[in-house]
C-alpha positions as CSV (number, residue, x, y, z in Angstrom):
1,M,99.8,281.8,96.6
2,T,102.3,282.2,93.8
3,I,102.4,280.4,90.5
4,T,105.4,278.3,91.5
5,K,103.3,276.9,94.4
6,K,100.1,276.4,92.5
7,Y,101.2,273.5,90.3
8,F,102.8,271.1,92.7
9,G,101.6,268.0,94.6
10,K,98.0,267.0,94.2
11,T,97.2,269.7,91.7
12,A,99.8,268.2,89.3
13,M,98.3,264.7,89.7
14,E,94.7,265.8,89.0
15,Y,95.4,268.6,86.5
16,D,94.5,266.7,83.3
17,A,91.6,264.7,84.7
18,K,89.8,267.9,85.8
19,R,90.2,269.6,82.4
20,R,90.5,267.2,79.5
21,H,86.8,266.9,78.9
22,S,86.0,270.6,79.1
23,R,85.0,272.6,76.0
24,T,87.9,275.0,76.5
25,W,90.4,272.1,76.7
26,L,89.0,270.6,73.5
27,T,89.0,273.9,71.7
28,E,92.7,274.5,72.7
29,T,93.6,271.0,71.4
30,S,91.9,271.5,68.1
31,A,93.5,274.9,67.7
32,L,97.0,273.6,68.3
33,E,96.5,270.8,65.8
34,D,95.2,273.2,63.1
35,F,98.0,275.6,63.8
36,Y,100.6,272.9,63.4
37,R,99.1,271.9,60.0
38,T,99.3,275.5,58.9
39,A,102.9,275.9,60.0
40,A,103.9,272.6,58.4
41,Q,102.7,273.9,55.0
42,S,105.7,276.2,55.0
43,G,108.2,273.4,55.5
44,P,108.9,270.6,58.0
45,I,108.7,271.2,61.7
46,R,111.6,269.2,63.2
47,T,112.0,270.7,66.6
48,V,109.5,272.1,69.2
49,L,109.9,273.7,72.6
50,D,106.9,273.4,74.9
51,I,107.3,275.9,77.8
52,P,106.0,275.4,80.3
53,C,105.1,271.9,79.4
54,G,103.1,271.1,82.5
55,T,101.8,267.5,82.4
56,G,103.1,266.9,78.9
57,R,99.7,267.5,77.2
58,W,101.3,267.9,73.7
59,I,103.9,265.2,73.9
60,P,101.8,262.4,72.2
61,F,100.9,264.8,69.3
62,F,104.5,265.6,68.5
63,Q,105.8,262.1,69.1
64,E,103.4,260.8,66.6
65,R,105.0,263.1,64.0
66,N,108.5,262.2,64.9
67,I,109.4,265.7,66.1
68,D,112.2,266.4,68.5
69,Y,110.3,267.6,71.6
70,T,111.8,269.7,74.5
71,G,109.5,270.4,77.5
72,V,110.5,272.7,80.3
73,D,108.6,273.3,83.5
74,V,109.5,274.5,87.0
75,S,107.3,272.0,88.8
76,K,108.9,268.6,89.4
77,D,105.5,267.1,90.0
78,M,104.1,268.3,86.7
79,I,107.2,266.9,85.0
80,A,106.8,263.5,86.7
81,V,103.3,263.3,85.2
82,A,104.6,264.4,81.8
83,A,107.2,261.7,81.8
84,R,104.3,259.1,81.7
85,S,103.2,260.6,78.4
86,V,106.4,259.6,76.6
87,R,106.2,256.6,74.3
88,E,109.1,254.3,75.1
89,S,109.7,253.4,71.4
90,D,110.9,256.8,70.5
91,A,111.7,258.4,73.9
92,R,115.0,259.5,72.4
93,N,113.2,262.3,70.7
94,V,111.8,263.7,74.0
95,R,113.6,265.8,76.6
96,I,111.7,267.0,79.7
97,L,113.6,269.5,81.8
98,E,113.0,270.9,85.3
99,H,113.9,274.5,84.8
100,D,112.7,278.0,85.5
101,C,111.3,279.4,82.3
102,F,112.7,282.9,83.0
103,Q,116.2,281.4,83.2
104,Y,115.9,278.9,80.4
105,L,114.4,281.1,77.6
106,P,117.1,283.9,77.4
107,A,119.8,281.3,76.6
108,R,117.9,280.1,73.5
109,Q,118.2,281.9,70.2
110,D,116.7,280.5,67.0
111,E,117.0,277.0,68.4
112,F,113.5,275.6,67.6
113,D,111.2,275.5,64.6
114,L,108.2,275.9,66.8
115,V,107.7,277.3,70.3
116,V,104.5,276.6,72.2
117,S,103.4,278.3,75.4
118,T,99.9,277.6,76.7
119,R,98.2,278.6,79.9
120,F,101.1,280.7,81.1
121,L,101.2,284.3,79.9
122,G,98.1,285.1,81.9
123,W,99.9,284.6,85.2
124,W,102.1,287.6,84.8
125,H,101.7,291.4,84.7
126,T,101.6,292.8,81.2
127,D,105.2,294.1,81.2
128,T,106.5,290.7,82.2
129,A,104.2,289.0,79.6
130,M,105.6,291.2,76.9
131,S,109.1,290.3,77.9
132,L,108.2,286.6,77.8
133,I,106.7,286.9,74.3
134,E,110.0,288.5,73.2
135,S,111.9,285.5,74.6
136,L,109.6,283.0,73.1
137,C,110.0,284.6,69.7
138,A,113.8,284.8,70.1
139,A,113.9,281.0,70.7
140,S,112.1,280.2,67.5
141,R,113.3,280.2,63.9
142,K,109.8,280.0,62.4
143,F,106.7,279.8,64.4
144,V,105.3,280.5,67.9
145,I,102.0,279.6,69.5
146,I,100.9,281.6,72.5
147,H,97.8,281.4,74.7
148,L,96.7,284.5,76.5
149,R,93.8,286.7,77.7
150,V,93.3,290.0,75.9
151,H,91.0,292.9,76.6
152,D,90.0,295.7,74.2
153,N,89.2,298.7,76.5
154,R,89.6,300.0,80.0
155,F,85.9,299.4,80.9
156,Q,86.7,295.6,80.7
157,V,89.6,296.1,83.1
158,A,87.4,298.1,85.6
159,F,84.7,295.4,85.4
160,R,87.2,292.6,86.0
161,R,88.6,294.3,89.1
162,L,85.1,294.9,90.5
163,V,84.2,291.2,89.9
164,K,87.5,289.7,91.1
165,W,88.0,291.9,94.2
166,P,85.8,289.8,96.6
167,K,87.6,286.6,95.4
168,F,90.9,288.2,96.0
169,V,90.0,289.2,99.6
170,V,88.5,285.8,100.5
171,R,90.8,283.4,98.7
172,Y,94.2,285.2,98.5
173,A,94.6,287.6,101.4
174,S,96.2,285.1,103.7
175,A,98.4,283.7,100.9
176,V,99.6,287.2,100.1
177,F,100.5,288.0,103.7
178,G,102.2,284.7,104.2
179,S,104.2,284.9,101.0
180,W,105.2,288.5,101.8
181,K,106.5,287.5,105.2
182,E,108.5,284.7,103.6
183,G,109.9,286.9,100.9
184,R,108.4,284.8,98.1
185,L,105.9,287.2,96.6
186,S,106.8,289.6,93.8
187,F,104.1,292.0,92.8
188,R,106.4,293.1,90.0
189,H,106.1,289.8,88.2
190,N,103.6,287.3,89.7
191,V,99.9,288.1,89.8
192,L,97.5,286.3,92.1
193,D,94.8,285.6,89.5
194,V,94.8,285.2,85.7
195,E,95.6,288.5,84.1
196,S,94.4,289.9,80.8
197,H,96.6,292.2,78.5
198,P,95.6,295.1,76.2
199,R,95.1,293.6,72.8
200,Q,96.6,296.5,70.8
201,L,99.7,296.6,72.9
202,V,100.4,292.9,72.4
203,E,99.8,293.1,68.7
204,D,102.0,296.2,68.3
205,H,104.8,294.5,70.4
206,I,104.7,291.4,68.2
207,Q,104.8,293.4,65.0
208,A,107.8,295.4,66.4
209,L,109.6,292.1,67.0
210,G,109.3,291.2,63.4
211,W,106.5,288.7,63.7
212,T,103.1,288.3,62.1
213,I,99.9,286.9,63.7
214,L,98.7,284.3,61.2
215,E,95.7,282.8,62.9
216,R,93.7,283.3,66.1
217,V,91.2,281.0,67.9
218,V,89.0,282.2,70.8
219,T,88.8,279.5,73.4
220,K,86.6,281.4,75.8
221,R,84.6,284.7,75.8
222,L,84.4,286.5,79.0
223,V,82.8,289.9,79.8
224,Y,86.2,291.3,80.7
225,A,88.4,289.5,78.2
226,N,88.8,286.9,75.5
227,V,90.9,283.8,76.0
228,E,92.7,283.2,72.7
229,I,95.4,281.2,71.1
230,W,97.5,282.8,68.4
231,L,99.8,281.3,65.7
232,M,102.7,283.7,64.9
233,Q,105.2,283.5,62.1
234,K,108.6,285.1,61.9
235,D,108.8,287.7,59.1
236,E,111.2,287.1,56.2
237,P,114.2,289.5,56.4
238,A,113.9,292.4,54.0
239,C,116.2,292.2,51.0
């Protein structure tokens, strides 16, 4: 089972209904709204990129503020659901594109005031996630919101592997073998379960890119990781 197969068909149709009333979902929503208000204090937010946009969860929020919204997702089924979130009266301010994020992002440089990426970075190995963060930052002129799992030490990693191994064997073994036979599975990029990343490594990488982490919200605490949303701001160039 790869990520590109996970969010098609029935999953796309039922995605929001299964999650919208959960505590985690509500915490994420509150965090994004608070982050937006913080970002808007530095000047108007006129353009936003939501990647991957999934079912268009954030479309109504940005439409209400008359912000030009671009949503990108590889799943045509998720996009079909997202299109229903668009208010017809100002649909001209919304673009929803079926596109591979890995192909779309590199072509964007300083194109948006705000880039949002939720429930995505955990699906990739750390080196790939770091590359994605770099591309997300490159696409934004001002602010980026990322959603990720981070761990603080190797003991958490060892514990996670111990806990997740039975699940991997039972749930994913046949999918791994089938995908491998079809040539669809890439162990270099795509993980089979949600991945956490070393906190210090991510922080150092963001700082090296010339960005500052302004705010953080923990949406879920696990024994082996924290699920967090971060608001990042591009540093002013040195005089």
